[in-house]
C-alpha positions as CSV (number, residue, x, y, z in Angstrom):
1,X,15.6,21.1,18.2
2,X,18.8,19.4,16.7
3,X,17.8,20.7,13.2
4,X,16.7,24.2,14.2
5,X,20.0,25.8,13.1
6,X,20.5,23.7,10.0
7,X,19.5,24.7,6.5
8,X,17.9,22.3,4.0
9,X,20.4,20.5,1.9
10,X,20.0,19.4,-1.7
11,X,19.8,15.9,-3.0
12,X,20.3,14.7,-6.5
13,X,18.4,11.5,-7.2
14,X,20.3,8.6,-8.7
15,X,19.4,7.5,-12.3
16,X,16.2,5.6,-12.4
17,X,14.6,7.5,-9.5
18,X,11.7,9.9,-10.3
19,X,9.6,12.3,-8.2
20,X,5.9,12.6,-8.2
21,X,3.5,14.9,-6.4
22,X,1.1,12.8,-4.4
23,X,-2.3,13.7,-2.9
24,X,-2.2,13.0,0.9
25,X,-5.8,12.1,1.0
26,X,-6.0,9.6,-1.9
27,X,-2.4,8.4,-2.2
28,X,-2.8,8.9,-6.0
29,X,-0.9,11.4,-8.2
30,X,-2.0,15.0,-7.5
31,X,-3.8,16.8,-10.3
32,X,-4.9,20.3,-11.0
33,X,-7.7,20.1,-8.4
34,X,-5.5,18.9,-5.6
35,X,-5.0,21.7,-3.0
36,X,-1.4,22.7,-2.2
37,X,-1.8,21.7,1.4
38,X,-2.6,18.1,0.4
39,X,0.4,17.7,-2.0
40,X,3.7,16.2,-1.1
41,X,6.7,14.9,-3.1
42,X,7.5,11.2,-3.1
43,X,10.4,9.4,-4.8
44,X,9.9,6.2,-6.7
45,X,12.0,3.8,-8.6
46,X,11.1,4.4,-12.2
47,X,8.2,2.3,-13.2
48,X,6.8,1.9,-9.7
49,X,5.0,5.3,-9.7
50,X,1.3,5.1,-8.6
51,X,-1.6,5.2,-11.0
52,X,-1.5,7.4,-14.1
53,X,2.2,8.2,-13.7
54,X,3.4,4.7,-14.3
55,X,1.4,3.6,-17.3
56,X,3.3,5.5,-20.1
57,X,6.7,4.2,-18.9
58,X,5.6,0.6,-18.3
59,X,3.9,0.5,-21.7
60,X,7.3,0.9,-23.5
61,X,9.0,-1.6,-21.2
62,X,6.8,-4.3,-22.7
63,X,8.6,-3.9,-26.1
64,X,7.4,-2.7,-29.4
65,X,3.8,-2.0,-30.0
66,X,2.3,-3.9,-33.0
67,X,-0.8,-3.1,-34.8
């Protein structure tokens, strides 16, 4: 009841914080097959995102890639 008359505010994440859409059922990143009612936005410190969202960023933190 305390928030009934309030409007949603805005929040700017600090540097190094990223958002991801998460599937409520699996806890993994939502994909094209995830229904809208199962999605929610979660904020993560960059590099701690679950599953497929984290691997590209963590790959480059390991340093140059040699062949």
